[in-house]
PDB file of the backbone (N, CA, C, O) and the ligand in Angstrom, with CONECT records:
HET     ZN  A 101       1
ATOM      1  N   MET A   1     -33.031   5.995 -24.504  1.00  0.00           N
ATOM      2  CA  MET A   1     -34.474   5.755 -24.478  1.00  0.00           C
ATOM      3  C   MET A   1     -34.959   5.760 -23.031  1.00  0.00           C
ATOM      4  O   MET A   1     -34.316   5.201 -22.143  1.00  0.00           O
ATOM      5  N   SER A   2     -36.083   6.389 -22.817  1.00  0.00           N
ATOM      6  CA  SER A   2     -36.603   6.462 -21.464  1.00  0.00           C
ATOM      7  C   SER A   2     -37.442   5.229 -21.138  1.00  0.00           C
ATOM      8  O   SER A   2     -38.194   4.723 -21.971  1.00  0.00           O
ATOM      9  N   VAL A   3     -37.291   4.774 -19.921  1.00  0.00           N
ATOM     10  CA  VAL A   3     -38.134   3.685 -19.462  1.00  0.00           C
ATOM     11  C   VAL A   3     -38.796   4.077 -18.142  1.00  0.00           C
ATOM     12  O   VAL A   3     -38.275   4.886 -17.374  1.00  0.00           O
ATOM     13  N   ALA A   4     -39.935   3.489 -17.913  1.00  0.00           N
ATOM     14  CA  ALA A   4     -40.627   3.649 -16.643  1.00  0.00           C
ATOM     15  C   ALA A   4     -40.817   2.258 -16.051  1.00  0.00           C
ATOM     16  O   ALA A   4     -40.705   1.252 -16.751  1.00  0.00           O
ATOM     17  N   ILE A   5     -41.104   2.213 -14.766  1.00  0.00           N
ATOM     18  CA  ILE A   5     -41.342   0.929 -14.113  1.00  0.00           C
ATOM     19  C   ILE A   5     -42.845   0.703 -13.998  1.00  0.00           C
ATOM     20  O   ILE A   5     -43.576   1.526 -13.446  1.00  0.00           O
ATOM     21  N   ASP A   6     -43.281  -0.417 -14.526  1.00  0.00           N
ATOM     22  CA  ASP A   6     -44.669  -0.832 -14.347  1.00  0.00           C
ATOM     23  C   ASP A   6     -44.908  -1.048 -12.852  1.00  0.00           C
ATOM     24  O   ASP A   6     -44.283  -1.924 -12.253  1.00  0.00           O
ATOM     25  N   PRO A   7     -45.799  -0.265 -12.240  1.00  0.00           N
ATOM     26  CA  PRO A   7     -45.976  -0.354 -10.786  1.00  0.00           C
ATOM     27  C   PRO A   7     -46.638  -1.656 -10.347  1.00  0.00           C
ATOM     28  O   PRO A   7     -46.594  -2.008  -9.168  1.00  0.00           O
ATOM     29  N   VAL A   8     -47.248  -2.368 -11.283  1.00  0.00           N
ATOM     30  CA  VAL A   8     -47.954  -3.599 -10.932  1.00  0.00           C
ATOM     31  C   VAL A   8     -47.011  -4.792 -10.907  1.00  0.00           C
ATOM     32  O   VAL A   8     -46.989  -5.544  -9.933  1.00  0.00           O
ATOM     33  N   CYS A   9     -46.225  -4.975 -11.975  1.00  0.00           N
ATOM     34  CA  CYS A   9     -45.389  -6.177 -12.067  1.00  0.00           C
ATOM     35  C   CYS A   9     -43.904  -5.869 -11.948  1.00  0.00           C
ATOM     36  O   CYS A   9     -43.101  -6.791 -11.800  1.00  0.00           O
ATOM     37  N   GLY A  10     -43.518  -4.601 -12.010  1.00  0.00           N
ATOM     38  CA  GLY A  10     -42.127  -4.237 -11.835  1.00  0.00           C
ATOM     39  C   GLY A  10     -41.308  -4.261 -13.110  1.00  0.00           C
ATOM     40  O   GLY A  10     -40.111  -3.978 -13.074  1.00  0.00           O
ATOM     41  N   MET A  11     -41.924  -4.591 -14.238  1.00  0.00           N
ATOM     42  CA  MET A  11     -41.198  -4.615 -15.506  1.00  0.00           C
ATOM     43  C   MET A  11     -40.843  -3.206 -15.968  1.00  0.00           C
ATOM     44  O   MET A  11     -41.528  -2.234 -15.652  1.00  0.00           O
ATOM     45  N   GLU A  12     -39.759  -3.127 -16.721  1.00  0.00           N
ATOM     46  CA  GLU A  12     -39.443  -1.858 -17.359  1.00  0.00           C
ATOM     47  C   GLU A  12     -40.296  -1.707 -18.605  1.00  0.00           C
ATOM     48  O   GLU A  12     -40.446  -2.640 -19.394  1.00  0.00           O
ATOM     49  N   VAL A  13     -40.848  -0.517 -18.766  1.00  0.00           N
ATOM     50  CA  VAL A  13     -41.703  -0.227 -19.911  1.00  0.00           C
ATOM     51  C   VAL A  13     -41.106   0.946 -20.670  1.00  0.00           C
ATOM     52  O   VAL A  13     -40.856   2.002 -20.089  1.00  0.00           O
ATOM     53  N   THR A  14     -40.882   0.769 -21.942  1.00  0.00           N
ATOM     54  CA  THR A  14     -40.359   1.852 -22.758  1.00  0.00           C
ATOM     55  C   THR A  14     -41.422   2.933 -22.924  1.00  0.00           C
ATOM     56  O   THR A  14     -42.562   2.661 -23.300  1.00  0.00           O
ATOM     57  N   ILE A  15     -41.016   4.159 -22.633  1.00  0.00           N
ATOM     58  CA  ILE A  15     -41.947   5.271 -22.779  1.00  0.00           C
ATOM     59  C   ILE A  15     -42.029   5.649 -24.250  1.00  0.00           C
ATOM     60  O   ILE A  15     -41.107   6.248 -24.805  1.00  0.00           O
ATOM     61  N   ALA A  16     -43.131   5.294 -24.863  1.00  0.00           N
ATOM     62  CA  ALA A  16     -43.345   5.523 -26.286  1.00  0.00           C
ATOM     63  C   ALA A  16     -44.758   6.066 -26.472  1.00  0.00           C
ATOM     64  O   ALA A  16     -45.601   5.947 -25.583  1.00  0.00           O
ATOM     65  N   PRO A  17     -45.010   6.663 -27.641  1.00  0.00           N
ATOM     66  CA  PRO A  17     -46.348   7.239 -27.870  1.00  0.00           C
ATOM     67  C   PRO A  17     -47.471   6.215 -27.763  1.00  0.00           C
ATOM     68  O   PRO A  17     -48.602   6.562 -27.424  1.00  0.00           O
ATOM     69  N   ASP A  18     -47.158   4.945 -28.053  1.00  0.00           N
ATOM     70  CA  ASP A  18     -48.215   3.936 -27.996  1.00  0.00           C
ATOM     71  C   ASP A  18     -48.172   3.112 -26.710  1.00  0.00           C
ATOM     72  O   ASP A  18     -48.828   2.074 -26.610  1.00  0.00           O
ATOM     73  N   ALA A  19     -47.399   3.578 -25.726  1.00  0.00           N
ATOM     74  CA  ALA A  19     -47.314   2.849 -24.465  1.00  0.00           C
ATOM     75  C   ALA A  19     -48.640   2.921 -23.724  1.00  0.00           C
ATOM     76  O   ALA A  19     -49.383   3.897 -23.824  1.00  0.00           O
ATOM     77  N   LEU A  20     -48.911   1.860 -22.980  1.00  0.00           N
ATOM     78  CA  LEU A  20     -50.091   1.858 -22.131  1.00  0.00           C
ATOM     79  C   LEU A  20     -49.793   2.709 -20.914  1.00  0.00           C
ATOM     80  O   LEU A  20     -48.831   2.453 -20.190  1.00  0.00           O
ATOM     81  N   THR A  21     -50.606   3.711 -20.689  1.00  0.00           N
ATOM     82  CA  THR A  21     -50.316   4.647 -19.615  1.00  0.00           C
ATOM     83  C   THR A  21     -51.602   5.181 -19.025  1.00  0.00           C
ATOM     84  O   THR A  21     -52.651   5.177 -19.670  1.00  0.00           O
ATOM     85  N   THR A  22     -51.505   5.642 -17.790  1.00  0.00           N
ATOM     86  CA  THR A  22     -52.639   6.294 -17.168  1.00  0.00           C
ATOM     87  C   THR A  22     -52.116   7.330 -16.187  1.00  0.00           C
ATOM     88  O   THR A  22     -51.020   7.197 -15.642  1.00  0.00           O
ATOM     89  N   SER A  23     -52.915   8.357 -15.972  1.00  0.00           N
ATOM     90  CA  SER A  23     -52.586   9.343 -14.954  1.00  0.00           C
ATOM     91  C   SER A  23     -53.590   9.219 -13.824  1.00  0.00           C
ATOM     92  O   SER A  23     -54.789   9.063 -14.056  1.00  0.00           O
ATOM     93  N   ILE A  24     -53.097   9.289 -12.613  1.00  0.00           N
ATOM     94  CA  ILE A  24     -54.010   9.275 -11.480  1.00  0.00           C
ATOM     95  C   ILE A  24     -53.726  10.459 -10.584  1.00  0.00           C
ATOM     96  O   ILE A  24     -52.633  11.026 -10.586  1.00  0.00           O
ATOM     97  N   GLU A  25     -54.738  10.814  -9.822  1.00  0.00           N
ATOM     98  CA  GLU A  25     -54.601  11.849  -8.810  1.00  0.00           C
ATOM     99  C   GLU A  25     -53.802  11.265  -7.655  1.00  0.00           C
ATOM    100  O   GLU A  25     -54.203  10.256  -7.075  1.00  0.00           O
ATOM    101  N   VAL A  26     -52.685  11.879  -7.315  1.00  0.00           N
ATOM    102  CA  VAL A  26     -51.878  11.313  -6.248  1.00  0.00           C
ATOM    103  C   VAL A  26     -52.046  12.048  -4.932  1.00  0.00           C
ATOM    104  O   VAL A  26     -51.660  11.537  -3.881  1.00  0.00           O
ATOM    105  N   ALA A  27     -52.617  13.237  -4.979  1.00  0.00           N
ATOM    106  CA  ALA A  27     -52.709  14.057  -3.772  1.00  0.00           C
ATOM    107  C   ALA A  27     -53.527  13.377  -2.685  1.00  0.00           C
ATOM    108  O   ALA A  27     -53.211  13.491  -1.501  1.00  0.00           O
ATOM    109  N   GLY A  28     -54.570  12.675  -3.082  1.00  0.00           N
ATOM    110  CA  GLY A  28     -55.475  12.095  -2.100  1.00  0.00           C
ATOM    111  C   GLY A  28     -55.046  10.736  -1.590  1.00  0.00           C
ATOM    112  O   GLY A  28     -55.641  10.207  -0.651  1.00  0.00           O
ATOM    113  N   LEU A  29     -54.021  10.167  -2.199  1.00  0.00           N
ATOM    114  CA  LEU A  29     -53.588   8.841  -1.788  1.00  0.00           C
ATOM    115  C   LEU A  29     -52.552   8.918  -0.681  1.00  0.00           C
ATOM    116  O   LEU A  29     -51.684   9.790  -0.683  1.00  0.00           O
ATOM    117  N   ALA A  30     -52.655   8.004   0.252  1.00  0.00           N
ATOM    118  CA  ALA A  30     -51.636   7.912   1.293  1.00  0.00           C
ATOM    119  C   ALA A  30     -50.496   7.074   0.741  1.00  0.00           C
ATOM    120  O   ALA A  30     -50.551   5.844   0.751  1.00  0.00           O
ATOM    121  N   VAL A  31     -49.464   7.753   0.260  1.00  0.00           N
ATOM    122  CA  VAL A  31     -48.354   7.040  -0.365  1.00  0.00           C
ATOM    123  C   VAL A  31     -47.146   7.156   0.543  1.00  0.00           C
ATOM    124  O   VAL A  31     -46.378   8.115   0.464  1.00  0.00           O
ATOM    125  N   ALA A  32     -46.992   6.175   1.397  1.00  0.00           N
ATOM    126  CA  ALA A  32     -45.886   6.202   2.352  1.00  0.00           C
ATOM    127  C   ALA A  32     -44.566   5.971   1.630  1.00  0.00           C
ATOM    128  O   ALA A  32     -44.442   5.061   0.811  1.00  0.00           O
ATOM    129  N   GLY A  33     -43.600   6.796   1.940  1.00  0.00           N
ATOM    130  CA  GLY A  33     -42.265   6.610   1.380  1.00  0.00           C
ATOM    131  C   GLY A  33     -42.192   6.879  -0.104  1.00  0.00           C
ATOM    132  O   GLY A  33     -41.313   6.357  -0.790  1.00  0.00           O
ATOM    133  N   GLN A  34     -43.091   7.675  -0.598  1.00  0.00           N
ATOM    134  CA  GLN A  34     -43.136   7.889  -2.043  1.00  0.00           C
ATOM    135  C   GLN A  34     -41.865   8.578  -2.554  1.00  0.00           C
ATOM    136  O   GLN A  34     -41.418   8.317  -3.671  1.00  0.00           O
ATOM    137  N   ALA A  35     -41.297   9.446  -1.739  1.00  0.00           N
ATOM    138  CA  ALA A  35     -40.164  10.234  -2.207  1.00  0.00           C
ATOM    139  C   ALA A  35     -38.959   9.369  -2.579  1.00  0.00           C
ATOM    140  O   ALA A  35     -38.272   9.644  -3.563  1.00  0.00           O
ATOM    141  N   ASP A  36     -38.706   8.327  -1.791  1.00  0.00           N
ATOM    142  CA  ASP A  36     -37.540   7.499  -2.082  1.00  0.00           C
ATOM    143  C   ASP A  36     -37.915   6.245  -2.870  1.00  0.00           C
ATOM    144  O   ASP A  36     -37.084   5.361  -3.081  1.00  0.00           O
ATOM    145  N   ARG A  37     -39.137   6.181  -3.288  1.00  0.00           N
ATOM    146  CA  ARG A  37     -39.574   4.981  -3.991  1.00  0.00           C
ATOM    147  C   ARG A  37     -40.510   5.439  -5.111  1.00  0.00           C
ATOM    148  O   ARG A  37     -41.644   4.980  -5.239  1.00  0.00           O
ATOM    149  N   HIS A  38     -40.002   6.332  -5.887  1.00  0.00           N
ATOM    150  CA  HIS A  38     -40.826   7.010  -6.864  1.00  0.00           C
ATOM    151  C   HIS A  38     -40.848   6.232  -8.164  1.00  0.00           C
ATOM    152  O   HIS A  38     -39.810   6.042  -8.799  1.00  0.00           O
ATOM    153  N   ARG A  39     -42.015   5.785  -8.556  1.00  0.00           N
ATOM    154  CA  ARG A  39     -42.097   4.911  -9.722  1.00  0.00           C
ATOM    155  C   ARG A  39     -42.660   5.609 -10.935  1.00  0.00           C
ATOM    156  O   ARG A  39     -42.193   5.401 -12.055  1.00  0.00           O
ATOM    157  N   GLY A  40     -43.645   6.423 -10.720  1.00  0.00           N
ATOM    158  CA  GLY A  40     -44.264   7.087 -11.849  1.00  0.00           C
ATOM    159  C   GLY A  40     -43.537   8.364 -12.183  1.00  0.00           C
ATOM    160  O   GLY A  40     -42.578   8.741 -11.508  1.00  0.00           O
ATOM    161  N   ALA A  41     -43.979   9.009 -13.195  1.00  0.00           N
ATOM    162  CA  ALA A  41     -43.418  10.291 -13.585  1.00  0.00           C
ATOM    163  C   ALA A  41     -44.463  11.360 -13.319  1.00  0.00           C
ATOM    164  O   ALA A  41     -45.628  11.214 -13.689  1.00  0.00           O
ATOM    165  N   LEU A  42     -44.040  12.416 -12.686  1.00  0.00           N
ATOM    166  CA  LEU A  42     -44.985  13.495 -12.449  1.00  0.00           C
ATOM    167  C   LEU A  42     -45.458  14.065 -13.781  1.00  0.00           C
ATOM    168  O   LEU A  42     -44.671  14.335 -14.688  1.00  0.00           O
ATOM    169  N   ASP A  43     -46.756  14.233 -13.860  1.00  0.00           N
ATOM    170  CA  ASP A  43     -47.335  14.730 -15.099  1.00  0.00           C
ATOM    171  C   ASP A  43     -47.334  16.257 -15.057  1.00  0.00           C
ATOM    172  O   ASP A  43     -48.150  16.878 -14.376  1.00  0.00           O
ATOM    173  N   VAL A  44     -46.417  16.831 -15.787  1.00  0.00           N
ATOM    174  CA  VAL A  44     -46.258  18.286 -15.717  1.00  0.00           C
ATOM    175  C   VAL A  44     -47.453  19.026 -16.295  1.00  0.00           C
ATOM    176  O   VAL A  44     -47.706  20.183 -15.958  1.00  0.00           O
ATOM    177  N   SER A  45     -48.189  18.343 -17.173  1.00  0.00           N
ATOM    178  CA  SER A  45     -49.339  18.999 -17.785  1.00  0.00           C
ATOM    179  C   SER A  45     -50.569  18.934 -16.883  1.00  0.00           C
ATOM    180  O   SER A  45     -51.580  19.579 -17.159  1.00  0.00           O
ATOM    181  N   ALA A  46     -50.480  18.159 -15.811  1.00  0.00           N
ATOM    182  CA  ALA A  46     -51.613  18.013 -14.906  1.00  0.00           C
ATOM    183  C   ALA A  46     -51.107  17.973 -13.471  1.00  0.00           C
ATOM    184  O   ALA A  46     -50.830  16.897 -12.940  1.00  0.00           O
ATOM    185  N   PRO A  47     -50.986  19.127 -12.847  1.00  0.00           N
ATOM    186  CA  PRO A  47     -50.468  19.203 -11.478  1.00  0.00           C
ATOM    187  C   PRO A  47     -51.288  18.329 -10.525  1.00  0.00           C
ATOM    188  O   PRO A  47     -52.516  18.297 -10.589  1.00  0.00           O
ATOM    189  N   GLY A  48     -50.579  17.623  -9.644  1.00  0.00           N
ATOM    190  CA  GLY A  48     -51.262  16.749  -8.695  1.00  0.00           C
ATOM    191  C   GLY A  48     -51.530  15.371  -9.250  1.00  0.00           C
ATOM    192  O   GLY A  48     -52.055  14.500  -8.557  1.00  0.00           O
ATOM    193  N   GLN A  49     -51.164  15.175 -10.518  1.00  0.00           N
ATOM    194  CA  GLN A  49     -51.350  13.862 -11.110  1.00  0.00           C
ATOM    195  C   GLN A  49     -50.009  13.213 -11.385  1.00  0.00           C
ATOM    196  O   GLN A  49     -49.004  13.888 -11.604  1.00  0.00           O
ATOM    197  N   GLU A  50     -50.016  11.898 -11.369  1.00  0.00           N
ATOM    198  CA  GLU A  50     -48.802  11.160 -11.651  1.00  0.00           C
ATOM    199  C   GLU A  50     -49.104  10.165 -12.770  1.00  0.00           C
ATOM    200  O   GLU A  50     -50.157   9.528 -12.799  1.00  0.00           O
ATOM    201  N   ARG A  51     -48.149  10.055 -13.688  1.00  0.00           N
ATOM    202  CA  ARG A  51     -48.367   9.193 -14.855  1.00  0.00           C
ATOM    203  C   ARG A  51     -47.610   7.884 -14.683  1.00  0.00           C
ATOM    204  O   ARG A  51     -46.437   7.876 -14.310  1.00  0.00           O
ATOM    205  N   PHE A  52     -48.288   6.789 -14.956  1.00  0.00           N
ATOM    206  CA  PHE A  52     -47.681   5.464 -14.841  1.00  0.00           C
ATOM    207  C   PHE A  52     -47.781   4.754 -16.175  1.00  0.00           C
ATOM    208  O   PHE A  52     -48.699   4.983 -16.962  1.00  0.00           O
ATOM    209  N   TYR A  53     -46.805   3.880 -16.407  1.00  0.00           N
ATOM    210  CA  TYR A  53     -46.756   3.117 -17.661  1.00  0.00           C
ATOM    211  C   TYR A  53     -46.844   1.631 -17.343  1.00  0.00           C
ATOM    212  O   TYR A  53     -46.404   1.176 -16.287  1.00  0.00           O
ATOM    213  N   PHE A  54     -47.421   0.886 -18.277  1.00  0.00           N
ATOM    214  CA  PHE A  54     -47.704  -0.528 -18.030  1.00  0.00           C
ATOM    215  C   PHE A  54     -47.238  -1.390 -19.190  1.00  0.00           C
ATOM    216  O   PHE A  54     -47.219  -0.961 -20.344  1.00  0.00           O
ATOM    217  N   CYS A  55     -46.856  -2.639 -18.846  1.00  0.00           N
ATOM    218  CA  CYS A  55     -46.361  -3.562 -19.865  1.00  0.00           C
ATOM    219  C   CYS A  55     -47.507  -4.117 -20.697  1.00  0.00           C
ATOM    220  O   CYS A  55     -47.314  -4.505 -21.849  1.00  0.00           O
ATOM    221  N   GLY A  56     -48.691  -4.154 -20.116  1.00  0.00           N
ATOM    222  CA  GLY A  56     -49.812  -4.755 -20.826  1.00  0.00           C
ATOM    223  C   GLY A  56     -51.136  -4.291 -20.253  1.00  0.00           C
ATOM    224  O   GLY A  56     -51.198  -3.620 -19.222  1.00  0.00           O
ATOM    225  N   ARG A  57     -52.186  -4.668 -20.950  1.00  0.00           N
ATOM    226  CA  ARG A  57     -53.511  -4.207 -20.556  1.00  0.00           C
ATOM    227  C   ARG A  57     -53.933  -4.770 -19.193  1.00  0.00           C
ATOM    228  O   ARG A  57     -54.654  -4.116 -18.440  1.00  0.00           O
ATOM    229  N   GLY A  58     -53.476  -5.988 -18.888  1.00  0.00           N
ATOM    230  CA  GLY A  58     -53.840  -6.591 -17.604  1.00  0.00           C
ATOM    231  C   GLY A  58     -53.352  -5.759 -16.431  1.00  0.00           C
ATOM    232  O   GLY A  58     -54.090  -5.514 -15.477  1.00  0.00           O
ATOM    233  N   CYS A  59     -52.091  -5.323 -16.515  1.00  0.00           N
ATOM    234  CA  CYS A  59     -51.533  -4.497 -15.449  1.00  0.00           C
ATOM    235  C   CYS A  59     -52.244  -3.152 -15.383  1.00  0.00           C
ATOM    236  O   CYS A  59     -52.532  -2.644 -14.299  1.00  0.00           O
ATOM    237  N   LEU A  60     -52.523  -2.583 -16.543  1.00  0.00           N
ATOM    238  CA  LEU A  60     -53.207  -1.289 -16.591  1.00  0.00           C
ATOM    239  C   LEU A  60     -54.575  -1.388 -15.920  1.00  0.00           C
ATOM    240  O   LEU A  60     -54.945  -0.527 -15.122  1.00  0.00           O
ATOM    241  N   LEU A  61     -55.316  -2.433 -16.246  1.00  0.00           N
ATOM    242  CA  LEU A  61     -56.664  -2.579 -15.696  1.00  0.00           C
ATOM    243  C   LEU A  61     -56.619  -2.847 -14.193  1.00  0.00           C
ATOM    244  O   LEU A  61     -57.441  -2.332 -13.436  1.00  0.00           O
ATOM    245  N   ASP A  62     -55.645  -3.662 -13.771  1.00  0.00           N
ATOM    246  CA  ASP A  62     -55.501  -3.911 -12.336  1.00  0.00           C
ATOM    247  C   ASP A  62     -55.235  -2.611 -11.593  1.00  0.00           C
ATOM    248  O   ASP A  62     -55.798  -2.355 -10.529  1.00  0.00           O
ATOM    249  N   PHE A  63     -54.364  -1.798 -12.179  1.00  0.00           N
ATOM    250  CA  PHE A  63     -53.989  -0.542 -11.536  1.00  0.00           C
ATOM    251  C   PHE A  63     -55.161   0.425 -11.500  1.00  0.00           C
ATOM    252  O   PHE A  63     -55.411   1.080 -10.489  1.00  0.00           O
ATOM    253  N   GLN A  64     -55.874   0.506 -12.614  1.00  0.00           N
ATOM    254  CA  GLN A  64     -57.003   1.441 -12.679  1.00  0.00           C
ATOM    255  C   GLN A  64     -58.130   1.006 -11.744  1.00  0.00           C
ATOM    256  O   GLN A  64     -58.867   1.839 -11.217  1.00  0.00           O
ATOM    257  N   ASP A  65     -58.255  -0.308 -11.546  1.00  0.00           N
ATOM    258  CA  ASP A  65     -59.301  -0.822 -10.675  1.00  0.00           C
ATOM    259  C   ASP A  65     -59.096  -0.322  -9.246  1.00  0.00           C
ATOM    260  O   ASP A  65     -60.047   0.085  -8.579  1.00  0.00           O
ATOM    261  N   ASP A  66     -57.836  -0.358  -8.781  1.00  0.00           N
ATOM    262  CA  ASP A  66     -57.515   0.134  -7.442  1.00  0.00           C
ATOM    263  C   ASP A  66     -56.017   0.354  -7.344  1.00  0.00           C
ATOM    264  O   ASP A  66     -55.270  -0.583  -7.062  1.00  0.00           O
ATOM    265  N   PRO A  67     -55.566   1.587  -7.576  1.00  0.00           N
ATOM    266  CA  PRO A  67     -54.120   1.860  -7.601  1.00  0.00           C
ATOM    267  C   PRO A  67     -53.447   1.778  -6.244  1.00  0.00           C
ATOM    268  O   PRO A  67     -52.241   1.539  -6.167  1.00  0.00           O
ATOM    269  N   SER A  68     -54.200   1.971  -5.177  1.00  0.00           N
ATOM    270  CA  SER A  68     -53.554   2.174  -3.884  1.00  0.00           C
ATOM    271  C   SER A  68     -52.648   1.020  -3.433  1.00  0.00           C
ATOM    272  O   SER A  68     -51.585   1.294  -2.875  1.00  0.00           O
ATOM    273  N   PRO A  69     -53.011  -0.264  -3.644  1.00  0.00           N
ATOM    274  CA  PRO A  69     -52.096  -1.325  -3.187  1.00  0.00           C
ATOM    275  C   PRO A  69     -50.748  -1.281  -3.885  1.00  0.00           C
ATOM    276  O   PRO A  69     -49.728  -1.621  -3.286  1.00  0.00           O
ATOM    277  N   PHE A  70     -50.733  -0.865  -5.143  1.00  0.00           N
ATOM    278  CA  PHE A  70     -49.489  -0.859  -5.914  1.00  0.00           C
ATOM    279  C   PHE A  70     -48.601   0.319  -5.551  1.00  0.00           C
ATOM    280  O   PHE A  70     -47.403   0.317  -5.837  1.00  0.00           O
ATOM    281  N   LEU A  71     -49.192   1.321  -4.921  1.00  0.00           N
ATOM    282  CA  LEU A  71     -48.427   2.494  -4.512  1.00  0.00           C
ATOM    283  C   LEU A  71     -47.960   2.376  -3.070  1.00  0.00           C
ATOM    284  O   LEU A  71     -47.197   3.212  -2.587  1.00  0.00           O
ATOM    285  N   ASP A  72     -48.413   1.348  -2.392  1.00  0.00           N
ATOM    286  CA  ASP A  72     -48.021   1.166  -0.998  1.00  0.00           C
ATOM    287  C   ASP A  72     -46.535   0.841  -0.918  1.00  0.00           C
ATOM    288  O   ASP A  72     -46.008   0.091  -1.741  1.00  0.00           O
ATOM    289  N   ALA A  73     -45.873   1.404   0.069  1.00  0.00           N
ATOM    290  CA  ALA A  73     -44.425   1.216   0.188  1.00  0.00           C
ATOM    291  C   ALA A  73     -44.062  -0.241   0.436  1.00  0.00           C
ATOM    292  O   ALA A  73     -42.931  -0.646   0.167  1.00  0.00           O
ATOM    293  N   GLY A  74     -44.987  -1.027   0.936  1.00  0.00           N
ATOM    294  CA  GLY A  74     -44.703  -2.430   1.225  1.00  0.00           C
ATOM    295  C   GLY A  74     -44.992  -3.370   0.074  1.00  0.00           C
ATOM    296  O   GLY A  74     -44.767  -4.575   0.182  1.00  0.00           O
ATOM    297  N   TYR A  75     -45.492  -2.825  -1.034  1.00  0.00           N
ATOM    298  CA  TYR A  75     -45.859  -3.671  -2.155  1.00  0.00           C
ATOM    299  C   TYR A  75     -44.624  -4.153  -2.888  1.00  0.00           C
ATOM    300  O   TYR A  75     -43.722  -3.368  -3.183  1.00  0.00           O
ATOM    301  N   GLN A  76     -44.580  -5.452  -3.183  1.00  0.00           N
ATOM    302  CA  GLN A  76     -43.487  -6.007  -3.958  1.00  0.00           C
ATOM    303  C   GLN A  76     -44.031  -6.562  -5.261  1.00  0.00           C
ATOM    304  O   GLN A  76     -44.867  -7.466  -5.243  1.00  0.00           O
ATOM    305  N   PRO A  77     -43.573  -6.038  -6.392  1.00  0.00           N
ATOM    306  CA  PRO A  77     -44.025  -6.582  -7.677  1.00  0.00           C
ATOM    307  C   PRO A  77     -43.681  -8.073  -7.774  1.00  0.00           C
ATOM    308  O   PRO A  77     -42.581  -8.497  -7.422  1.00  0.00           O
ATOM    309  N   SER A  78     -44.633  -8.838  -8.250  1.00  0.00           N
ATOM    310  CA  SER A  78     -44.425 -10.285  -8.260  1.00  0.00           C
ATOM    311  C   SER A  78     -44.151 -10.833  -9.654  1.00  0.00           C
ATOM    312  O   SER A  78     -43.881 -12.022  -9.824  1.00  0.00           O
ATOM    313  N   GLY A  79     -44.222  -9.954 -10.649  1.00  0.00           N
ATOM    314  CA  GLY A  79     -44.132 -10.443 -12.011  1.00  0.00           C
ATOM    315  C   GLY A  79     -42.731 -10.473 -12.595  1.00  0.00           C
ATOM    316  O   GLY A  79     -42.565 -10.743 -13.784  1.00  0.00           O
ATOM    317  N   MET A  80     -41.721 -10.201 -11.778  1.00  0.00           N
ATOM    318  CA  MET A  80     -40.381 -10.131 -12.339  1.00  0.00           C
ATOM    319  C   MET A  80     -39.769 -11.522 -12.488  1.00  0.00           C
ATOM    320  O   MET A  80     -38.635 -11.652 -12.949  1.00  0.00           O
TER     321      MET A  80
HETATM  322 ZN    ZN A 101     -46.916  -5.332 -16.016  1.00  0.00          ZN2+
END
């Protein structure tokens, strides 16, 4: 079974059809160290976008409100 890491809290999220997920444009974001700290899955159906999965609606809404802090290389998930 595939899992993704919730970029907000660091929990593992099972990738399922009913999983909470969002795609964001990653090209415009300054994502330092993204290559060795890759959390989302590249969305092959939408070039330049990256898909993230979330454990719950709270994390999803936090991420959608402003994804950039969670993508920063210095961000440490606090929900583990
Ligand atoms: Zn979460």
